[in-house]
Each structure stands twice: as structure tokens, then as C-alpha cells.
Backbone as JSON Lines, residues from 0, in Angstrom:
{"i":0,"aa":"M","n":[19.49,-2.81,-30.53],"ca":[18.08,-2.52,-30.4],"c":[17.63,-2.84,-28.98]}
{"i":1,"aa":"S","n":[17.03,-1.9,-28.3],"ca":[16.61,-2.14,-26.92],"c":[15.13,-2.47,-26.87]}
{"i":2,"aa":"E","n":[14.75,-3.24,-25.86],"ca":[13.35,-3.58,-25.65],"c":[12.6,-2.35,-25.16]}
{"i":3,"aa":"P","n":[11.28,-2.24,-25.48],"ca":[10.51,-1.09,-25.0],"c":[10.53,-1.0,-23.47]}
{"i":4,"aa":"V","n":[10.4,-2.11,-22.81],"ca":[10.47,-2.15,-21.36],"c":[11.48,-3.24,-21.02]}
{"i":5,"aa":"D","n":[12.5,-2.9,-20.23],"ca":[13.51,-3.91,-19.97],"c":[12.97,-5.02,-19.09]}
{"i":6,"aa":"T","n":[13.69,-6.13,-19.05],"ca":[13.25,-7.33,-18.35],"c":[13.0,-7.08,-16.88]}
{"i":7,"aa":"A","n":[13.87,-6.33,-16.23],"ca":[13.68,-6.07,-14.79],"c":[12.36,-5.34,-14.53]}
{"i":8,"aa":"Q","n":[12.03,-4.38,-15.38],"ca":[10.76,-3.66,-15.21],"c":[9.56,-4.55,-15.49]}
{"i":9,"aa":"R","n":[9.68,-5.42,-16.48],"ca":[8.59,-6.36,-16.77],"c":[8.4,-7.33,-15.61]}
{"i":10,"aa":"I","n":[9.49,-7.75,-15.0],"ca":[9.42,-8.63,-13.83],"c":[8.7,-7.9,-12.7]}
{"i":11,"aa":"L","n":[9.08,-6.65,-12.47],"ca":[8.45,-5.86,-11.4],"c":[6.96,-5.64,-11.69]}
{"i":12,"aa":"D","n":[6.61,-5.41,-12.94],"ca":[5.2,-5.21,-13.29],"c":[4.36,-6.44,-12.96]}
{"i":13,"aa":"V","n":[4.84,-7.61,-13.38],"ca":[4.1,-8.85,-13.11],"c":[4.09,-9.14,-11.62]}
{"i":14,"aa":"A","n":[5.23,-8.99,-10.96],"ca":[5.31,-9.25,-9.52],"c":[4.37,-8.33,-8.75]}
{"i":15,"aa":"Q","n":[4.32,-7.06,-9.12],"ca":[3.45,-6.12,-8.41],"c":[2.0,-6.54,-8.53]}
{"i":16,"aa":"A","n":[1.55,-6.86,-9.72],"ca":[0.15,-7.27,-9.9],"c":[-0.16,-8.52,-9.08]}
{"i":17,"aa":"L","n":[0.77,-9.46,-9.06],"ca":[0.55,-10.69,-8.29],"c":[0.53,-10.43,-6.79]}
{"i":18,"aa":"V","n":[1.45,-9.62,-6.31],"ca":[1.5,-9.31,-4.87],"c":[0.26,-8.52,-4.47]}
{"i":19,"aa":"Q","n":[-0.18,-7.59,-5.3],"ca":[-1.37,-6.82,-4.98],"c":[-2.6,-7.72,-4.86]}
{"i":20,"aa":"L","n":[-2.59,-8.82,-5.56],"ca":[-3.72,-9.75,-5.54],"c":[-3.59,-10.81,-4.46]}
{"i":21,"aa":"R","n":[-2.39,-11.39,-4.31],"ca":[-2.21,-12.55,-3.44],"c":[-1.47,-12.29,-2.15]}
{"i":22,"aa":"G","n":[-0.63,-11.28,-2.12],"ca":[0.27,-11.07,-0.99],"c":[1.67,-11.54,-1.38]}
{"i":23,"aa":"F","n":[2.65,-11.02,-0.68],"ca":[4.05,-11.28,-1.02],"c":[4.43,-12.76,-0.85]}
{"i":24,"aa":"N","n":[3.99,-13.35,0.24],"ca":[4.39,-14.72,0.54],"c":[3.76,-15.75,-0.38]}
{"i":25,"aa":"A","n":[2.7,-15.39,-1.07],"ca":[2.0,-16.32,-1.95],"c":[2.46,-16.21,-3.41]}
{"i":26,"aa":"V","n":[3.54,-15.47,-3.64],"ca":[4.05,-15.3,-4.99],"c":[5.45,-15.89,-5.08]}
{"i":27,"aa":"S","n":[5.66,-16.72,-6.08],"ca":[6.97,-17.34,-6.29],"c":[7.6,-16.8,-7.58]}
{"i":28,"aa":"Y","n":[8.86,-17.08,-7.75],"ca":[9.53,-16.68,-8.98],"c":[8.91,-17.39,-10.18]}
{"i":29,"aa":"T","n":[8.43,-18.6,-10.0],"ca":[7.77,-19.33,-11.08],"c":[6.49,-18.61,-11.5]}
{"i":30,"aa":"D","n":[5.75,-18.06,-10.52],"ca":[4.54,-17.3,-10.83],"c":[4.87,-16.08,-11.69]}
{"i":31,"aa":"I","n":[6.04,-15.53,-11.49],"ca":[6.45,-14.33,-12.22],"c":[7.02,-14.69,-13.59]}
{"i":32,"aa":"S","n":[7.86,-15.71,-13.63],"ca":[8.54,-16.05,-14.89],"c":[7.59,-16.62,-15.93]}
{"i":33,"aa":"G","n":[6.58,-17.38,-15.5],"ca":[5.64,-18.01,-16.44],"c":[4.97,-17.03,-17.38]}
{"i":34,"aa":"P","n":[4.27,-16.02,-16.86],"ca":[3.59,-15.07,-17.76],"c":[4.55,-14.29,-18.67]}
{"i":35,"aa":"L","n":[5.8,-14.17,-18.26],"ca":[6.77,-13.43,-19.05],"c":[7.46,-14.31,-20.09]}
{"i":36,"aa":"G","n":[7.28,-15.64,-19.97],"ca":[7.94,-16.55,-20.9],"c":[9.45,-16.58,-20.72]}
{"i":37,"aa":"I","n":[9.88,-16.41,-19.47],"ca":[11.31,-16.47,-19.17],"c":[11.55,-17.55,-18.12]}
{"i":38,"aa":"R","n":[12.8,-17.87,-17.89],"ca":[13.12,-18.88,-16.87],"c":[13.28,-18.21,-15.5]}
{"i":39,"aa":"N","n":[13.11,-19.01,-14.45],"ca":[13.32,-18.5,-13.09],"c":[14.7,-17.89,-12.94]}
{"i":40,"aa":"A","n":[15.68,-18.47,-13.63],"ca":[17.05,-17.95,-13.54],"c":[17.12,-16.49,-13.98]}
{"i":41,"aa":"S","n":[16.28,-16.11,-14.93],"ca":[16.26,-14.71,-15.38],"c":[15.74,-13.8,-14.27]}
{"i":42,"aa":"V","n":[14.73,-14.26,-13.53],"ca":[14.22,-13.47,-12.42],"c":[15.31,-13.35,-11.35]}
{"i":43,"aa":"H","n":[15.98,-14.49,-11.06],"ca":[17.06,-14.48,-10.07],"c":[18.24,-13.61,-10.5]}
{"i":44,"aa":"Y","n":[18.46,-13.52,-11.79],"ca":[19.55,-12.68,-12.29],"c":[19.31,-11.22,-11.89]}
{"i":45,"aa":"H","n":[18.08,-10.75,-12.06],"ca":[17.75,-9.37,-11.75],"c":[17.5,-9.14,-10.26]}
{"i":46,"aa":"F","n":[16.97,-10.16,-9.59],"ca":[16.61,-10.06,-8.18],"c":[17.06,-11.35,-7.49]}
{"i":47,"aa":"P","n":[18.35,-11.41,-7.1],"ca":[18.9,-12.66,-6.55],"c":[18.09,-13.24,-5.39]}
{"i":48,"aa":"L","n":[17.59,-12.39,-4.52],"ca":[16.79,-12.84,-3.39],"c":[15.38,-12.27,-3.52]}
{"i":49,"aa":"K","n":[14.43,-12.98,-2.98],"ca":[13.05,-12.48,-3.02],"c":[12.94,-11.15,-2.26]}
{"i":50,"aa":"T","n":[13.76,-10.98,-1.23],"ca":[13.79,-9.71,-0.5],"c":[14.22,-8.58,-1.43]}
{"i":51,"aa":"D","n":[15.18,-8.84,-2.31],"ca":[15.62,-7.82,-3.29],"c":[14.45,-7.41,-4.18]}
{"i":52,"aa":"L","n":[13.67,-8.4,-4.6],"ca":[12.5,-8.12,-5.42],"c":[11.5,-7.27,-4.63]}
{"i":53,"aa":"G","n":[11.24,-7.65,-3.4],"ca":[10.28,-6.92,-2.57],"c":[10.68,-5.48,-2.32]}
{"i":54,"aa":"I","n":[11.95,-5.27,-2.0],"ca":[12.45,-3.91,-1.76],"c":[12.32,-3.08,-3.04]}
{"i":55,"aa":"S","n":[12.69,-3.67,-4.17],"ca":[12.57,-2.95,-5.45],"c":[11.12,-2.6,-5.76]}
{"i":56,"aa":"L","n":[10.2,-3.52,-5.48],"ca":[8.78,-3.26,-5.7],"c":[8.31,-2.06,-4.88]}
{"i":57,"aa":"V","n":[8.63,-2.06,-3.59],"ca":[8.14,-1.0,-2.71],"c":[8.79,0.34,-3.07]}
{"i":58,"aa":"R","n":[10.07,0.33,-3.36],"ca":[10.75,1.58,-3.72],"c":[10.17,2.17,-5.0]}
{"i":59,"aa":"R","n":[9.93,1.34,-5.99],"ca":[9.35,1.82,-7.25],"c":[7.95,2.37,-6.99]}
{"i":60,"aa":"Y","n":[7.17,1.67,-6.19],"ca":[5.8,2.08,-5.87],"c":[5.8,3.41,-5.12]}
{"i":61,"aa":"R","n":[6.73,3.54,-4.18],"ca":[6.83,4.79,-3.41],"c":[7.25,5.95,-4.31]}
{"i":62,"aa":"R","n":[8.19,5.72,-5.21],"ca":[8.61,6.79,-6.14],"c":[7.43,7.24,-7.01]}
{"i":63,"aa":"H","n":[6.65,6.28,-7.48],"ca":[5.47,6.62,-8.28],"c":[4.48,7.44,-7.44]}
{"i":64,"aa":"T","n":[4.3,7.04,-6.2],"ca":[3.39,7.77,-5.31],"c":[3.92,9.18,-5.05]}
{"i":65,"aa":"E","n":[5.21,9.32,-4.83],"ca":[5.82,10.65,-4.63],"c":[5.54,11.55,-5.83]}
{"i":66,"aa":"E","n":[5.67,10.99,-7.03],"ca":[5.41,11.76,-8.25],"c":[3.95,12.19,-8.31]}
{"i":67,"aa":"Q","n":[3.04,11.28,-7.96],"ca":[1.61,11.63,-7.96],"c":[1.31,12.74,-6.95]}
{"i":68,"aa":"L","n":[1.88,12.62,-5.77],"ca":[1.63,13.62,-4.73],"c":[2.18,14.97,-5.13]}
{"i":69,"aa":"E","n":[3.34,14.98,-5.75],"ca":[3.94,16.23,-6.23],"c":[3.07,16.86,-7.32]}
{"i":70,"aa":"T","n":[2.55,16.03,-8.21],"ca":[1.67,16.52,-9.27],"c":[0.42,17.15,-8.67]}
{"i":71,"aa":"I","n":[-0.15,16.5,-7.68],"ca":[-1.35,17.05,-7.03],"c":[-1.04,18.4,-6.41]}
{"i":72,"aa":"L","n":[0.09,18.5,-5.72],"ca":[0.46,19.78,-5.09],"c":[0.63,20.88,-6.13]}
{"i":73,"aa":"N","n":[1.3,20.55,-7.22],"ca":[1.6,21.56,-8.23],"c":[0.38,21.96,-9.07]}
{"i":74,"aa":"A","n":[-0.55,21.03,-9.24],"ca":[-1.68,21.29,-10.14],"c":[-2.94,21.75,-9.41]}
{"i":75,"aa":"T","n":[-2.95,21.63,-8.11],"ca":[-4.19,21.87,-7.36],"c":[-3.9,22.81,-6.19]}
{"i":76,"aa":"P","n":[-4.41,24.05,-6.24],"ca":[-4.1,25.01,-5.18],"c":[-4.89,24.83,-3.89]}
{"i":77,"aa":"S","n":[-6.08,24.29,-3.99],"ca":[-6.95,24.21,-2.83],"c":[-6.73,22.92,-2.04]}
{"i":78,"aa":"A","n":[-6.75,23.05,-0.71],"ca":[-6.58,21.88,0.15],"c":[-7.7,20.88,-0.07]}
{"i":79,"aa":"R","n":[-8.89,21.36,-0.22],"ca":[-10.04,20.48,-0.44],"c":[-9.87,19.71,-1.75]}
{"i":80,"aa":"Q","n":[-9.47,20.4,-2.8],"ca":[-9.24,19.74,-4.08],"c":[-8.09,18.73,-3.97]}
{"i":81,"aa":"R","n":[-7.07,19.08,-3.22],"ca":[-5.94,18.16,-3.03],"c":[-6.4,16.88,-2.34]}
{"i":82,"aa":"L","n":[-7.23,17.02,-1.34],"ca":[-7.75,15.83,-0.64],"c":[-8.6,14.99,-1.58]}
{"i":83,"aa":"N","n":[-9.41,15.63,-2.4],"ca":[-10.23,14.88,-3.35],"c":[-9.38,14.18,-4.41]}
{"i":84,"aa":"R","n":[-8.34,14.86,-4.88],"ca":[-7.44,14.24,-5.85],"c":[-6.67,13.09,-5.21]}
{"i":85,"aa":"Y","n":[-6.31,13.23,-3.95],"ca":[-5.64,12.15,-3.22],"c":[-6.55,10.93,-3.14]}
{"i":86,"aa":"L","n":[-7.8,11.16,-2.82],"ca":[-8.78,10.09,-2.76],"c":[-8.91,9.41,-4.12]}
{"i":87,"aa":"E","n":[-8.95,10.2,-5.18],"ca":[-9.02,9.66,-6.54],"c":[-7.8,8.8,-6.86]}
{"i":88,"aa":"A","n":[-6.62,9.28,-6.47],"ca":[-5.39,8.53,-6.73],"c":[-5.41,7.19,-6.0]}
{"i":89,"aa":"Y","n":[-5.87,7.2,-4.77],"ca":[-5.97,5.96,-4.01],"c":[-6.96,5.0,-4.67]}
{"i":90,"aa":"R","n":[-8.06,5.56,-5.16],"ca":[-9.1,4.73,-5.78],"c":[-8.57,3.99,-7.0]}
{"i":91,"aa":"T","n":[-7.61,4.55,-7.7],"ca":[-7.11,3.91,-8.92],"c":[-6.36,2.6,-8.65]}
{"i":92,"aa":"V","n":[-6.0,2.34,-7.42],"ca":[-5.29,1.09,-7.12],"c":[-6.23,-0.01,-6.64]}
{"i":93,"aa":"I","n":[-7.53,0.26,-6.7],"ca":[-8.52,-0.75,-6.35],"c":[-9.1,-1.27,-7.65]}
{"i":94,"aa":"H","n":[-8.92,-2.57,-7.89],"ca":[-9.31,-3.17,-9.16],"c":[-10.41,-4.2,-8.95]}
{"i":95,"aa":"P","n":[-11.26,-4.38,-9.94],"ca":[-12.34,-5.38,-9.83],"c":[-11.83,-6.8,-9.58]}
{"i":96,"aa":"D","n":[-10.61,-7.1,-10.0],"ca":[-10.07,-8.45,-9.79],"c":[-9.56,-8.68,-8.37]}
{"i":97,"aa":"G","n":[-9.64,-7.64,-7.51],"ca":[-9.23,-7.79,-6.12],"c":[-7.9,-7.17,-5.78]}
{"i":98,"aa":"R","n":[-7.16,-6.68,-6.78],"ca":[-5.88,-6.03,-6.48],"c":[-6.15,-4.72,-5.76]}
{"i":99,"aa":"I","n":[-5.29,-4.43,-4.78],"ca":[-5.36,-3.17,-4.04],"c":[-3.95,-2.63,-3.89]}
{"i":100,"aa":"C","n":[-3.82,-1.54,-3.17],"ca":[-2.53,-0.88,-2.96],"c":[-1.47,-1.89,-2.52]}
{"i":101,"aa":"L","n":[-0.35,-1.86,-3.19],"ca":[0.75,-2.78,-2.88],"c":[1.14,-2.72,-1.41]}
{"i":102,"aa":"C","n":[1.28,-1.53,-0.88],"ca":[1.75,-1.41,0.5],"c":[0.68,-1.77,1.52]}
{"i":103,"aa":"T","n":[-0.59,-1.66,1.14],"ca":[-1.66,-2.14,2.02],"c":[-1.56,-3.66,2.16]}
{"i":104,"aa":"V","n":[-1.34,-4.33,1.05],"ca":[-1.17,-5.79,1.07],"c":[0.06,-6.15,1.9]}
{"i":105,"aa":"L","n":[1.15,-5.45,1.65],"ca":[2.39,-5.76,2.37],"c":[2.29,-5.46,3.86]}
{"i":106,"aa":"A","n":[1.5,-4.45,4.23],"ca":[1.3,-4.17,5.65],"c":[0.63,-5.37,6.32]}
{"i":107,"aa":"G","n":[-0.28,-6.03,5.61],"ca":[-0.91,-7.23,6.15],"c":[0.06,-8.38,6.29]}
{"i":108,"aa":"D","n":[1.08,-8.4,5.44],"ca":[2.12,-9.44,5.49],"c":[3.26,-9.08,6.45]}
{"i":109,"aa":"A","n":[3.22,-7.9,7.05],"ca":[4.36,-7.35,7.8],"c":[5.01,-8.33,8.78]}
{"i":110,"aa":"P","n":[4.25,-9.09,9.57],"ca":[4.93,-9.98,10.52],"c":[5.84,-11.02,9.87]}
{"i":111,"aa":"T","n":[5.58,-11.31,8.59],"ca":[6.38,-12.35,7.93],"c":[7.38,-11.78,6.93]}
{"i":112,"aa":"L","n":[7.43,-10.47,6.79],"ca":[8.37,-9.85,5.86],"c":[9.73,-9.64,6.51]}
{"i":113,"aa":"P","n":[10.78,-9.64,5.69],"ca":[12.1,-9.28,6.22],"c":[12.08,-7.84,6.73]}
{"i":114,"aa":"E","n":[12.88,-7.56,7.72],"ca":[12.94,-6.24,8.34],"c":[13.18,-5.14,7.31]}
{"i":115,"aa":"S","n":[14.06,-5.39,6.34],"ca":[14.36,-4.37,5.33],"c":[13.12,-4.02,4.51]}
{"i":116,"aa":"M","n":[12.29,-4.98,4.23],"ca":[11.05,-4.7,3.5],"c":[10.05,-3.96,4.38]}
{"i":117,"aa":"R","n":[9.97,-4.35,5.65],"ca":[9.05,-3.66,6.56],"c":[9.4,-2.18,6.65]}
{"i":118,"aa":"R","n":[10.69,-1.88,6.69],"ca":[11.12,-0.47,6.76],"c":[10.69,0.29,5.5]}
{"i":119,"aa":"E","n":[10.8,-0.36,4.35],"ca":[10.39,0.29,3.09],"c":[8.88,0.56,3.09]}
{"i":120,"aa":"V","n":[8.11,-0.39,3.58],"ca":[6.65,-0.21,3.66],"c":[6.32,0.92,4.63]}
{"i":121,"aa":"E","n":[7.01,0.97,5.75],"ca":[6.81,2.06,6.72],"c":[7.09,3.41,6.07]}
{"i":122,"aa":"E","n":[8.11,3.49,5.23],"ca":[8.45,4.74,4.56],"c":[7.34,5.18,3.62]}
{"i":123,"aa":"F","n":[6.68,4.22,2.97],"ca":[5.56,4.55,2.11],"c":[4.45,5.23,2.92]}
{"i":124,"aa":"F","n":[4.11,4.65,4.06],"ca":[3.04,5.23,4.87],"c":[3.46,6.56,5.49]}
{"i":125,"aa":"K","n":[4.73,6.71,5.85],"ca":[5.22,8.0,6.35],"c":[5.1,9.08,5.28]}
{"i":126,"aa":"L","n":[5.43,8.72,4.05],"ca":[5.31,9.65,2.94],"c":[3.88,10.16,2.84]}
{"i":127,"aa":"N","n":[2.92,9.26,2.86],"ca":[1.51,9.64,2.75],"c":[1.05,10.47,3.93]}
{"i":128,"aa":"Q","n":[1.43,10.07,5.12],"ca":[1.0,10.81,6.31],"c":[1.61,12.21,6.34]}
{"i":129,"aa":"T","n":[2.86,12.33,5.97],"ca":[3.52,13.64,5.93],"c":[2.85,14.54,4.91]}
{"i":130,"aa":"W","n":[2.55,14.0,3.74],"ca":[1.9,14.79,2.7],"c":[0.53,15.25,3.16]}
{"i":131,"aa":"L","n":[-0.26,14.35,3.71],"ca":[-1.59,14.71,4.21],"c":[-1.49,15.77,5.3]}
{"i":132,"aa":"T","n":[-0.53,15.63,6.2],"ca":[-0.34,16.61,7.26],"c":[-0.08,17.99,6.67]}
{"i":133,"aa":"Q","n":[0.78,18.05,5.67],"ca":[1.1,19.34,5.04],"c":[-0.12,19.95,4.35]}
{"i":134,"aa":"V","n":[-0.91,19.12,3.68],"ca":[-2.12,19.62,3.02],"c":[-3.09,20.16,4.06]}
{"i":135,"aa":"L","n":[-3.27,19.45,5.14],"ca":[-4.19,19.89,6.19],"c":[-3.68,21.17,6.87]}
{"i":136,"aa":"E","n":[-2.38,21.25,7.12],"ca":[-1.81,22.47,7.71],"c":[-2.04,23.66,6.79]}
{"i":137,"aa":"H","n":[-1.8,23.47,5.5],"ca":[-1.99,24.55,4.52],"c":[-3.46,24.98,4.49]}
{"i":138,"aa":"G","n":[-4.37,24.02,4.45],"ca":[-5.79,24.34,4.43],"c":[-6.24,25.06,5.68]}
{"i":139,"aa":"N","n":[-5.68,24.67,6.81],"ca":[-6.02,25.31,8.08],"c":[-5.47,26.74,8.12]}
{"i":140,"aa":"A","n":[-4.21,26.9,7.7],"ca":[-3.57,28.22,7.73],"c":[-4.26,29.2,6.78]}
{"i":141,"aa":"S","n":[-4.76,28.7,5.66],"ca":[-5.41,29.58,4.68],"c":[-6.87,29.86,5.05]}
{"i":142,"aa":"G","n":[-7.38,29.15,6.05],"ca":[-8.77,29.33,6.45],"c":[-9.76,28.5,5.63]}
{"i":143,"aa":"E","n":[-9.25,27.75,4.67],"ca":[-10.12,26.91,3.84],"c":[-10.71,25.75,4.64]}
{"i":144,"aa":"L","n":[-9.91,25.22,5.54],"ca":[-10.35,24.1,6.37],"c":[-10.35,24.51,7.84]}
{"i":145,"aa":"Q","n":[-11.26,23.98,8.57],"ca":[-11.25,24.11,10.02],"c":[-11.07,22.69,10.55]}
{"i":146,"aa":"L","n":[-9.94,22.46,11.16],"ca":[-9.61,21.12,11.6],"c":[-10.22,20.82,12.96]}
{"i":147,"aa":"R","n":[-10.67,19.61,13.12],"ca":[-11.27,19.2,14.39],"c":[-10.24,18.63,15.35]}
{"i":148,"aa":"D","n":[-9.0,18.55,14.91],"ca":[-7.9,18.08,15.74],"c":[-6.61,18.54,15.08]}
{"i":149,"aa":"T","n":[-5.47,18.05,15.54],"ca":[-4.19,18.46,14.96],"c":[-4.06,17.88,13.55]}
{"i":150,"aa":"P","n":[-3.33,18.58,12.68],"ca":[-3.13,18.06,11.32],"c":[-2.5,16.66,11.33]}
{"i":151,"aa":"E","n":[-1.56,16.45,12.25],"ca":[-0.88,15.14,12.32],"c":[-1.87,14.02,12.64]}
{"i":152,"aa":"L","n":[-2.7,14.25,13.64],"ca":[-3.67,13.22,14.04],"c":[-4.7,12.99,12.94]}
{"i":153,"aa":"L","n":[-5.19,14.05,12.33],"ca":[-6.18,13.9,11.27],"c":[-5.59,13.2,10.04]}
{"i":154,"aa":"A","n":[-4.33,13.49,9.74],"ca":[-3.68,12.8,8.62],"c":[-3.58,11.3,8.91]}
{"i":155,"aa":"E","n":[-3.22,10.97,10.12],"ca":[-3.12,9.56,10.51],"c":[-4.49,8.89,10.44]}
{"i":156,"aa":"L","n":[-5.53,9.56,10.94],"ca":[-6.88,9.01,10.91],"c":[-7.38,8.83,9.49]}
{"i":157,"aa":"L","n":[-7.13,9.81,8.64],"ca":[-7.58,9.72,7.26],"c":[-6.88,8.58,6.53]}
{"i":158,"aa":"L","n":[-5.57,8.48,6.72],"ca":[-4.83,7.39,6.07],"c":[-5.34,6.04,6.55]}
{"i":159,"aa":"A","n":[-5.57,5.91,7.86],"ca":[-6.09,4.65,8.4],"c":[-7.48,4.35,7.84]}
{"i":160,"aa":"A","n":[-8.32,5.38,7.74],"ca":[-9.67,5.18,7.2],"c":[-9.61,4.72,5.74]}
{"i":161,"aa":"L","n":[-8.72,5.31,4.95],"ca":[-8.62,4.93,3.54],"c":[-8.06,3.51,3.39]}
{"i":162,"aa":"E","n":[-7.09,3.18,4.21],"ca":[-6.54,1.82,4.16],"c":[-7.62,0.8,4.53]}
{"i":163,"aa":"G","n":[-8.36,1.09,5.59],"ca":[-9.45,0.19,6.0],"c":[-10.54,0.12,4.96]}
{"i":164,"aa":"A","n":[-10.87,1.26,4.35],"ca":[-11.9,1.29,3.31],"c":[-11.49,0.43,2.12]}
{"i":165,"aa":"M","n":[-10.21,0.45,1.81],"ca":[-9.71,-0.36,0.71],"c":[-9.91,-1.85,1.01]}
{"i":166,"aa":"L","n":[-9.61,-2.24,2.23],"ca":[-9.78,-3.65,2.61],"c":[-11.25,-4.05,2.62]}
{"i":167,"aa":"L","n":[-12.12,-3.16,3.11],"ca":[-13.55,-3.46,3.1],"c":[-14.08,-3.57,1.67]}
{"i":168,"aa":"A","n":[-13.65,-2.68,0.8],"ca":[-14.08,-2.73,-0.6],"c":[-13.62,-4.04,-1.25]}
{"i":169,"aa":"R","n":[-12.41,-4.45,-0.93],"ca":[-11.89,-5.71,-1.49],"c":[-12.68,-6.9,-0.96]}
{"i":170,"aa":"T","n":[-12.9,-6.93,0.33],"ca":[-13.6,-8.06,0.95],"c":[-15.02,-8.19,0.44]}
{"i":171,"aa":"S","n":[-15.69,-7.07,0.22],"ca":[-17.09,-7.1,-0.21],"c":[-17.23,-7.14,-1.74]}
{"i":172,"aa":"H","n":[-16.1,-7.15,-2.46],"ca":[-16.1,-7.15,-3.93],"c":[-16.87,-5.95,-4.46]}
{"i":173,"aa":"A","n":[-16.73,-4.83,-3.78],"ca":[-17.43,-3.6,-4.16],"c":[-16.45,-2.44,-4.17]}
{"i":174,"aa":"P","n":[-15.69,-2.27,-5.26],"ca":[-14.71,-1.18,-5.3],"c":[-15.3,0.2,-5.01]}
{"i":175,"aa":"G","n":[-16.56,0.43,-5.36],"ca":[-17.19,1.72,-5.11],"c":[-17.36,2.04,-3.64]}
{"i":176,"aa":"R","n":[-17.31,1.01,-2.83],"ca":[-17.45,1.22,-1.38],"c":[-16.31,2.09,-0.85]}
{"i":177,"aa":"F","n":[-15.15,1.96,-1.45],"ca":[-13.99,2.76,-1.02],"c":[-14.29,4.25,-1.12]}
{"i":178,"aa":"E","n":[-14.82,4.66,-2.26],"ca":[-15.11,6.08,-2.5],"c":[-16.09,6.62,-1.46]}
{"i":179,"aa":"A","n":[-17.14,5.87,-1.2],"ca":[-18.16,6.33,-0.25],"c":[-17.57,6.48,1.15]}
{"i":180,"aa":"I","n":[-16.79,5.52,1.57],"ca":[-16.18,5.58,2.9],"c":[-15.15,6.72,2.95]}
{"i":181,"aa":"G","n":[-14.35,6.86,1.91],"ca":[-13.35,7.92,1.87],"c":[-13.96,9.3,1.95]}
{"i":182,"aa":"Q","n":[-15.02,9.53,1.2],"ca":[-15.69,10.83,1.24],"c":[-16.28,11.11,2.62]}
{"i":183,"aa":"R","n":[-16.9,10.1,3.22],"ca":[-17.46,10.28,4.57],"c":[-16.37,10.54,5.59]}
{"i":184,"aa":"A","n":[-15.23,9.88,5.44],"ca":[-14.12,10.09,6.38],"c":[-13.63,11.52,6.32]}
{"i":185,"aa":"I","n":[-13.47,12.04,5.11],"ca":[-13.0,13.42,4.95],"c":[-14.0,14.39,5.58]}
{"i":186,"aa":"K","n":[-15.27,14.2,5.3],"ca":[-16.3,15.1,5.85],"c":[-16.39,15.01,7.37]}
{"i":187,"aa":"A","n":[-16.19,13.8,7.91],"ca":[-16.28,13.64,9.36],"c":[-15.12,14.3,10.1]}
{"i":188,"aa":"M","n":[-13.98,14.4,9.47],"ca":[-12.79,14.93,10.15],"c":[-12.6,16.42,9.97]}
{"i":189,"aa":"L","n":[-13.21,16.99,8.94],"ca":[-12.93,18.37,8.6],"c":[-14.21,19.18,8.51]}
{"i":190,"aa":"T","n":[-14.07,20.47,8.72],"ca":[-15.17,21.38,8.48],"c":[-14.76,22.26,7.31]}
{"i":191,"aa":"F","n":[-15.55,22.26,6.26],"ca":[-15.23,23.07,5.06],"c":[-15.99,24.37,5.11]}
């Protein structure tokens, strides 16, 4: 008989929520094992080093993001709708308890993360920037969008604006602030 969710996935679920709230360096194996009712040795069995845990967290998060982005592309033909759906997807990682995007938190921890984890976090942001660039290029080519700069630069600016909006929303304890800033950022960069 197998468990509905295996132990490694349960460990990653708890670790992700904790890291999204506290940051990577403020989370210990004891913090993870306690809520699961397991021993630290069980966490170490699945993730011998904390770096192993961190890399697994980011890779899983990036895979989930890739799936979301692919779904948006397949289900939404318009560039404008794709950008709005992207904004909605980002909004879902902002929680009233203060949790935000895993990779946003890890980017703040970057100077203290192992190099292998920093590379994984960079890949997450490259994924987002590449996807945004493609959406903007498509919208520009179809005439739906009139870009005020290159797709690459606007994708970078939009991603930076959303990341900053997430931090401002968290700091002010106002998750709705993210949506308002995100919508204004899109309107400021594009002509529809």
C-alpha cells in the first residue's frame, strides 16, 4: 500500500512553505520534520545536504511554473490575455500569511546560497523572462501590442516590476497591492 503523497514530496511541501515565509537560511531540518511527525534522519535520508533540499525545491517549483506557462500558451491565444493570466498566476503565490514566490525569496538570499542553488534560481528567472519575451514578440508581430521598447527589455522590466510588487505587497501586508502595481506596469510598458 503506497502513501497518497510520498515522504520526499511531503518534505518538499513543508520546506517550500517555510522557505517562502522565512527564507532558506532560517529553515532547519527540525522545522521541517516537526510538522510531519518524522525524525530529522528521515529528512536527511531524502535530502542528505540542505543544498540537495534547496535544489530539489527550486527544480520542482520551476517545473510547476513551466507547466503553468505552457497551459497559458495553449489555452490563451491573445498576448494581452496571456499577460493577464501570467499576472494571475504570479498573484496566486502571494499569501496573507506573508508567503511569496519561492524564487523571489531565494533571490534575496542569493549571496548566502550555494552556487548550485543560485544557478537554479537564475534558471527560474530566465524561464520567466524568455516566456514573457516570446509573448511580447507574438503580440507585437500580430499587431495586438505596440511595444515601447524591445521585447527582451520589456520582459525584463515587467519581471522586475512584478518581483518588486510582490515584495512591496508582502512588506505592507497588502496582497492586493501586487495586482494594482502589476496592472499599472503592464499598461505603462505596452500600448494596446
